[in-house]
N, C-alpha and C positions, 0 to 999 in steps of 0.2 A: 786420500785418507778420509774416512767417513767422519762426519760431525753430527751432533755433538758427542763427546765422550761422556762416560758415566760421571754424574755429578753436576752436569750442566743442564739446566732445565730448558727443554724445548718449548719455549713460550709462544712463538709465533702462531697466530690463529689463522684459520681459513678466512677468505674474504667475507663470507657470510658466517657470522658466529653462530654457534649452537644456541637455539632459543626455544622458548616454550611454544611459540606460535599461537595464533589467535584461537583455534579450537580449544587448546589446552588452557589458555588464559581464561576463556569463558568457563571452562569446567572447574578450574580451581577457584574462580571468583566466589562460588558458593560452597567451597570446601568446608569453611568454618562457620557456616550459618548457625550451627548449634552452639558456637562459642569456641574460640581458640585462645582463651586467656592462659596465663601460666599457672596451672593448677598446683605446681610444686612450690611456688614461692611462699614461704612461711608455713608450709604444711608439714606436720609431723610424719605423714605417710611417705614423704620423700626426704629422708634424713641423709644428707651427704656424708655424715660421719659413720654410717653403717656400711657393712660390706655390700658392694654393688658392682655389677659389670655393665660398662657402657660400650656401645658400638659407635665407632667414628668412621665416617665415610669421607674419602678425599679423592682427588683426581691425579695425584702424583703417581708415576709409574717407573721412571728411570731408577735403576738400582741405587744410585747415589742419593736421589731424592727420597726414596723409600727408607734408606738407612737414616737420613736426617730426621724423618718423621718418627721412626722407631726409637731413635736416640731421644727425641723430645718426649715421647710417651714414657720412656724409661725414667727420665728425670721427673716427670709428673707423678708416676706411680711411686717413686721413692718418697716424694713429698706427701702423697696421699695413699698410704699402704692399704687402705680399705677399698680403694677404687681400682678395678681392673679394666683396662681399655682394650677392646678388640678392634683392630684397624682393618679397613677394607679399602684398598687402593684402586686407582685407575677407574674411578666411578664417574660417568658422565652426568651432566645435569639432567638429561632425559631419564636415565635410570633412577636417579635420586628422586626426581619429581614423581615418577610412577610409584615408587615405594612410599613416599610421603602421602600420596593420595590414598593408597591402599591401607596404610597404617599396619597395626598388628605387631607381633613379636619380631618379625624380620626387618622392620623399619629401623633406621639409625636413630641414635640419640643426638649425636653431634654431627653437623654437616659442614662441608666447605665447598666452595665453587671458585672457578677461575673467571666466571662470567658475571661481572658486576652489572652488566646491562639488565639482568633479570631481577635485580633487587626490588624494583617497583612491584613486580608480580609476587615475589616472595613475601613482601611486607603487606601488600593490600589484600592478598588472599589469606594470609594467616598461616601459610605453610611453615614459615619460620617464626618462632616465638618472639614476642616483644622482649627485648633485653633491658629496657629501661628499669623495670622493677628490680632486676638482678643487680644492675649497676648501682642503683640507689641503696639497696640493702648492703652491698659490699663497700659502700663509701667511695666508689670510683666516679670521679668527675670526668666524663668522656672528653669534654672540651679541653681539659688540661693534659690529657694523655695523648690524644691523637691530633695530628695536623688537620686543619679545617677541611682541606680539599679531600683528604682520604676519608674523613668522617662523612663527607657529603654523599659518597656513593654507597654508604651502608645503611641509609635510612630513606624513608619515603613518606611524605606528608605527615611528619611528626612521629612516625613509627620506626624505632630503632631495632630492626630485626636481624642485624648482622654487625660484625666488627671487622676492621681491617686485619688481615693476616699476611703480612709482607706486601710490598708494592712493586709495581713495574713502572719505570720512568723512561722517557724517550729523550734522546739527545742527538747531536750531530757528530758522527764519526767522519774523520777526514784524513786523507792521505798526505802526510807531511812531506814526503818526497815529491809528490806531484805539485804541492804548493810551492816548494822551493824552486822547482823547475819553471813554474809559471811566474815567479817573482812575487808571490803572495806571502805576506809575513804573519798573518793571523787568520783564524777562521772568521767568516762573516757574522755580523751581529744583527744586521737589518736585511729586509727582503731586497732592497736595491743592491746591497753588497752581494747577496746570493746571486742575483742575476748577472752582475758584473763578473764575479769570480767564476761562476759556472761557465760563462763564455770563454774566459781565459784558460780554463782547465780542459775544455773540450778539444779532443784531438781527432781529426778526420783522416780517413784513408783516401788514397788516390782516386778510388772509384766513387767517392762521395759518401761512403759509409762512416762508421765510427770505430776508433780503437778505444776511446774513452770519452765519457760525458762527464761534465763537471758535477751536475746534480740532476738526477732523474726524478722529476716530480710526479710522474705518471701514477695515477691512483691505484693501478693494479700491481704495482711493484711491491712485493714483500709487505713491509709494515706501513706503506704509504696510504693507509685508509684515510679518506678525506676528513673524518672526524678527528683523527690524530693530528694531521697537519693544521686543521682549522683551530686547534687548541691555542696556537700561537697568537691568534687574534682575540682570545678570551671571550668567545661568543656566549650569548644567553639564548638558548634554544627555545625556551618557553616564557611566556609572560606570567604574571602572578595568578592568572586564571587557568593556567595550563594550556594555553593556546600557542601553537607554533608561531614564532615571530622571525623566521629566517629572512623573509622578504623585507621586513621592516628594519632589520639591523643592517646598517651600511657595511659592516665588516664582512657580511656574507658575500656581497658583490665584490668587495675588494679582495677577498681571499681567492675567489674563483678567477678574477681578472689577473691577479698577480701570478697565480699558478700558470695561466696561459702565457703570460709575458716571459716567465722563466723558460717555458717550453720553446717559445719562439726564438729566444736569444740563443738557443742551441740547435736550431735547424728546423723546428716545427714538430707538430704532433706525429704525423705519419712516419717520418724517419726515426724519431725517438722510439715510437711504439714498435716499429720493426726491429730496432736494435734490442729493445727490452725482451722480445721473444727469444733472443739468443742466450739469455742469461740462464745459468744453472739454478738448481733448487736452492732455496734460501738456507736450508739447514745442511747443505752438503759442502764439499770442498770446492764446488763450482759456484759458490756464492759470488755475486757480481762485484761486491766491494773487495772481497778477498782476492778475486782474480783481476783486480784493478781496472774493471770496466766502468766503474763509477769512482770519482774522486771524493765526493761528499755523499753521505748517506744517513738517513734517519733510522735509528735502531734503538733497542733497549739495552739495559745494563748487562744482560747476559752475553751480549755479543763480544764484549771485551775479553772475557775468559776464553771464548771460542777462538778468537783471533790469536791469542797467546798459544793455545794448544795446537792450533794449525800452523804455528810458526810463520805468520804472515811475512812475506819477503819484502816488506817496506815498513818504514816508520809511520805510525799512526797516532792520532790523538782524539780526544773527545771534548766537545764544548756544548753548551746549551743550543737548542735550535734558535735560529734567527727570529726576529719579531718584525711586525710592520714598522715602517719608518716613523709613523706618527705615534708609536707606542715604544719608542726606544728605551724608555725608563723601565719597561717591564722585562728587559733582557735578563735571562736566567730562568724564565718560566719554561714549562713543558707540559706534556700530556701525561696524566697519571691514571693508572688503573691498578688492579692487583687481585690477590686472592682474598676471599672473605670467609668468615666462619660464623656459625650460629647454632641454635638449638632447634631440633625438629619439634613441631607443634604436638606431635603424637607421643613424644617421649614421656614415660612415666617416672623418669629420674632426672627431672629438669634441674634440681638443685645441684646434683652431682655433675650433670652435664655442664652447668655454668662454671663449676670449678675448673673443668678442663678448658672451656672456651676462654675463661679469664687468664689461665696460665699461658695458653698459646698466644694470646693477643695483647695482654697487658704487662706481663712479667718482663722486665727489661733484659735480664740475663738470658732468658729463653728466646726472646725475639732476636737479640744480637747473635746468639749461637746458631739459630736457625737461618738467619740471613747470611751469615758467613758460610754456612754449610752448603747452601744452594745458590749463593751469589745473587741474591735478590736484595732489594732495598728494604730496610726495616720500616715498620709502620707506626712507631710511636715517637713522640718528641724526644724522650730520654734516650731511646735506642739510636736515633739519628745522630746524636752527639756523643755517643759512647766511645771512649778510647779503645775499646776492645774490637771495634769494627775493622774490617779489612782496610788496610792503610793505602792500598793502591790508589794513586792520584786520579786515574781515569775513572775508577769506581766512585770515588768521592765526588766527582763532578755530578753524578746522578743523585747523590745525597743532597747536594745543594739545590738541585732542581726540585726534588721532593719537598724540601723545606721552604721553597720560594712561595711567598703568599700569592703571587700572580699565577701559579700553576693551576691547571684546571682538570676536571674529570667530567665525564658525561653525566648529565642529570638523569636520575632514575625515571622510568615511565611505567605505567600500569600495563603496557603491552610489550615490555621488554625492549628489544633493540629494533623494533619495526621502524621507528623513525630514523634510526641510523642507516638501516638498509635502504630506506627511501632516499636519504641524502646521498648514499653511495651511488645508487642507480642514476640519480639526477647528475651527479658529478661526473660520472663516466661519459654522459652525453655532452656535458658542458666542456670538458677538456678536449673532446673530439670535434668541437665546433658545431655540434648538432642542436644547439639551443639558440635559435636566431634572436629571441628577445629574452634576455636574462631576467629582467624584472618580472615579466609575465610568467616565465618558467618558475621563478621562486614563489610567486603567489600561488600557482598551481601546486607546488610542492607543499606549501603550508596547508592548503586545503586538503590534500591527500593525507598528510600526517594527522590533521584534526579529525578527519573522517575515521581513520583507523583507531584513534584514541577513543572517540565517541562510541564506536562499535564495541570496543572491548569493555566499556563501562556499562553497556546495556545488556 
């Protein structure tokens, strides 16, 4: 049976996320040299009460997702009868960036993106308008509306060029039947418990292969991007001067060392990696967790609905991802990311565009309705505690993770996700045992990240 069915958002990304890339980053750096202020704020020429048509570009494409967007726009237009919204779906960041660079009548007014890693570029280049003047004019105190972590990935160096539009949260899915058979009474909360439980849950074949692994930590598996797993350590990627500090942070070494220990507890990198290559596609009925090839697995909130619709042949549950033993008091945290929305710098209807952005991101009833429709985590404090939210206890686990003050998101950078890609490349080598001196390797990684950052600034 194919997965997902309509209405379930296919959130998983490729290992290397879509990004602007250095050449485009350099190009957009001078995009607004002539000024990208918000010409509409306070201007009579951009009256949001007059008849106007806005163009809204978004990335959703599944029929259920598109219906949820259309329903949202219908609610908005009912509240603002003078504003007509033309939606364009399935738009990639690359297409959007090209249109914003070109400007003109075909460019969108309101934009959204699934790629929070590019916020640093959107803000620093001015491609997305600064929203602080609009927030101030509307009397919206952003710190009171949005959780701190979600707000952190929508701004860069004091420029608020986007707002959260639903969130993605990562937790630990676990096979309750496998746990019972192994005599394990609850999901692990610390990394030492993960290592212990993973070994108990691993089942070998007579020829030395695997029928099931307890937890597959390999960085190339589905959502196991190192930056997502590293979030459980609460890392600080950059210092106050914007310099990479991965080598200076003891948590980086602990993270990579712990990952190797979990691998070794289940047979070693080579055998596990060989077993991983037998797994089916993440979004298909051959998903490794669904097929019971892994007993514990990191995934997002969307996976629960997919397991229900696939009629998983085992009992399963969800818990927060475990944390390092010396940070046990932070248990409940997780990695956060999500969709963002903003106003195109080239829009001549920015006041009207702000009304749409404000409705989609700030209005509690709208945020809750949209979250329920596409089974994503809502992105405002009020919506996270709304009684109208999906009452499924597994889904509510993710609400707790999103609201946890220890949860983290990736910090924006002016060159998008280049530093994340550098960390991924290094982590692939480290987990395979190809980094003989971890400390020296991390110092080289910092130097490479700093060089990329400097190049994009010049």
